[in-house]
C-alpha positions in Angstrom: -8.5 11.4 17.9 -6.7 8.7 15.9 -3.0 9.5 15.7 -1.7 6.6 13.5 -3.0 3.8 11.3 -1.3 0.4 11.3 -2.5 -1.9 8.6 -1.8 -5.6 9.2 -1.2 -7.7 6.1 -0.3 -11.4 5.8 2.6 -12.2 3.4 3.9 -15.4 2.1 7.6 -14.4 2.0 8.5 -11.7 4.5 11.9 -10.8 3.0 10.4 -10.5 -0.5 7.7 -8.2 0.8 10.1 -6.0 2.7 12.3 -5.7 -0.4 9.2 -4.8 -2.5 8.1 -1.9 -0.2 11.7 -0.7 0.2 11.9 -0.6 -3.6 8.9 1.8 -3.6 10.9 4.1 -1.3 9.3 3.2 2.0 11.4 2.4 5.1 11.3 -0.3 7.7 10.9 0.5 11.4 13.3 -1.9 13.1 11.7 -1.3 16.5 8.5 -3.1 15.3 10.2 -5.7 13.1 11.5 -9.1 13.6 11.8 -12.6 12.1 8.0 -13.0 11.6 6.9 -9.4 11.0 8.1 -6.1 9.7 6.8 -2.6 10.1 6.9 -0.6 6.9 6.5 3.2 7.3 4.3 4.7 4.6 4.0 8.1 6.2 4.1 9.7 9.7 0.5 8.7 10.2 0.5 5.3 8.5 2.5 2.0 8.7 1.9 -1.4 7.3 2.7 -4.4 9.5 3.7 -7.3 7.2 3.4 -10.6 9.0 4.1 -14.2 7.9 0.9 -16.2 7.6 1.8 -18.0 10.8 2.2 -14.8 12.7 -0.9 -13.2 11.2 -3.0 -16.2 12.3 -2.0 -15.4 15.9 -4.3 -12.4 15.7 -7.4 -13.9 14.2 -9.2 -17.2 14.3 -10.1 -16.8 10.6 -8.2 -18.3 7.7 -5.9 -16.0 5.7 -7.5 -15.0 2.4 -6.0 -16.3 -0.8 -5.6 -12.9 -2.4 -4.9 -14.5 -5.8 -8.5 -15.9 -5.8 -10.4 -13.3 -3.7 -10.1 -9.7 -2.6 -9.6 -9.1 1.1 -9.2 -5.3 1.0 -8.3 -2.5 -1.3 -6.0 0.1 0.2 -6.0 3.6 -1.1 -3.2 6.1 -0.7 -3.4 9.8 -1.5 -0.3 11.2 -3.3 0.8 14.8 -3.6 1.0 14.7 -7.4 0.1 12.7 -10.6 3.8 12.1 -11.0 4.1 10.5 -7.6 1.1 8.2 -8.5 2.9 7.2 -11.8 6.3 6.8 -10.0 4.9 4.4 -7.4 3.1 2.3 -9.9 6.3 2.1 -12.0 8.4 1.2 -9.0 5.9 -1.5 -8.0 5.9 -3.1 -11.4 9.7 -3.0 -11.5 9.8 -4.7 -8.0 7.6 -7.6 -9.0 4.1 -6.2 -8.5 1.4 -6.0 -11.2 -1.5 -3.8 -12.2 -4.9 -4.6 -13.6 -5.9 -1.2 -14.9 -4.8 1.9 -16.7 -4.4 5.3 -15.1 -7.7 7.3 -15.1 -8.0 11.1 -15.1 -11.4 12.3 -13.8 -10.4 16.0 -13.9 -10.7 16.4 -10.1 -8.8 13.2 -9.4 -6.1 11.1 -11.1 -5.8 7.4 -10.2 -3.9 4.3 -10.9 -3.1 1.1 -8.9 -0.9 -1.8 -8.3 -1.0 -5.2 -6.7 1.9 -6.3 -4.4 3.5 -9.7 -4.7 1.0 -11.1 -2.1 -2.0 -10.0 -4.0 -3.0 -7.0 -1.9 -4.5 -4.1 -4.0 -3.1 -0.6 -3.6 -5.0 2.3 -5.2 -3.1 5.5 -5.6 -4.9 8.8 -6.2 -4.0 12.5 -6.5 -6.8 14.9 -5.8 -6.5 18.1 -7.9 -6.9 21.1 -5.6 -9.6 23.4 -6.9 -9.0 27.1 -7.0 -10.9 29.1 -4.4 -14.0 30.8 -5.9 -13.5 34.4 -6.8 -15.4 36.8 -4.6 -17.4 39.5 -6.2 
């Protein structure tokens, strides 16, 4: 069983990235944070490790992706309501992020997204709970 997910993302300016995610309402775990990396708690089961490019390169022999030119990953988060989706996108835009699309309502799912200051794509979705079928 997997208990927790830690996403590792390279960032150009660690303090700017910490401020961005704190503006979205997420908290920093100081136990796993320092001068070259910070642990941002998204939920009890998921955290994002933000690492300076130099620190990130200690974990891989590959070059860090230029996310302004190419996509490295798209991260999707499930939210508990449409309002939470809209709230996070609004907070992201106010904190220096951007978006490249409009919200979409598919009936069973509502989506929108933002791009953080380092070019990482974050998809937000709310799955509409379907009523249980009536028994005859």
